[in-house]
Steps between C-alpha positions, in 0.01 A plus 500: 500500500508304171435717190340256252551573129253735342572472126633140460328346203444839356827698470707183520426119518330363807680168509863457624605299189352743248636799688853369520491400127383852398757681706777268375422630145567855615805458729844488348729313741802579290443877506778705653422591861535855635543627855192722487346735753152455332300443187186591325283198385154501349201343674254409230384150415806284423382435141541864437788625722672182608769526235607834634471406866702176439776680297543757776498275801740263323761777516475541885750349741242403765513615859313363813211756483316683226308810598211505243338838442186509297228763419157450628232378259219418752531816715464289813683561824752755605645724225862407578465140617769270629398146581694445827495121532343189370518245217423538128380183339529430127463171313882461548469513875539749779715816533559666832481872558831648641336641806806666640568698187134577443460643849819697477375669174177596680697636806718716272220638281253773583268359236541118473254322727433142614212366299357184354187614326686659204646166414186281509384531132803675353700329221801734475707325770349153446609446141864564593513233765499183281785635290708557825401161646591323174856629528540504878236292685604635844478870397327736740299808398384835634169576318419866462220685317499871420211719412538800271701775677745782477863428414596634841311212666656240259846633567438482882394144476799425276728647760332293770554187302867577443536585862354175615718289271814684628402503873432117495783418268244306292582345164195620308388593154227759431249392227276761348196324360325698227403527140566787255251680271142364489261485206680700223625392171837321533712766318369780710532296816861419426577865427366611834647210684853552378476852642423346834759238462768770426424656837529159661840434342615840621389404859289823497170459680430876474530488113297170494217672686514813278474281180237278660284814559580711198480225248199337662677170517246250629756276672392344833865443576572875569459480883685182560788601262534853648522337848750242373727763340510703823592201695742362244708817486532501882610132481775580246341446157692675233351346179200334343425287198182445293495127462185450298194700378190343341126557487182286512471521126814283468282223647162584348610632166292812550723806533226756473424503879771359726629481854876537498764341719866596586758301693774719646781413751666752731854405597817620668779609270506452127365722233149614430378313186192403295356167401233368264 
């Protein structure tokens, strides 16, 4: 099946020329590239979060496939949905689903299921695809959408992702698609978000979950990041780096009620460090 764009012309430009020009403003081709296991990138409209997404993806040494894990916004479809095959269409062209890897993840997980409905009107995966296409036009993806769940489930799915990558010997990067605190003043949002980022940099999904719950951090990135960390450690990640942090007020000028965005890379070797 062909999955046509749902938010083109809304979250990002609907024409190929305008979209390429916009992404070009955010991507730094001269940025040092890292051998990453995964990354966190935001999924808001490009005018708000594109600078963080571009700075983060610019640091990644690309692989053949990106497993893109997003949270559900629509509530449609299976709670732990993997699109098993098909084509994702954007104004920049078509991207194929890595069907072998997708089906292996489903086979290894008790919870992940084959499903198309969860992806129909969901932007969390879609907004990542043009950035990937811009840098590597022949990239393949595995689209995944996760509902709210216990950390035990996220860990299980993470282990299945890691197992699938290892069993197939696949060159793949895991991309957690999600935003940070929603609709709080910028200063308070940053204070909360840095607590979550600290746990990410420590590669500690348990502490991330505790802080997410105890501090009432309204980050939709929690499930995807917890899943990513569980998989990343199994794949040999030993460090992480905060590449960039911003909020919607940086674009609108209104810092009284913002949505915040963090870009984090998870890598093998190297020290754990912060960013801006």
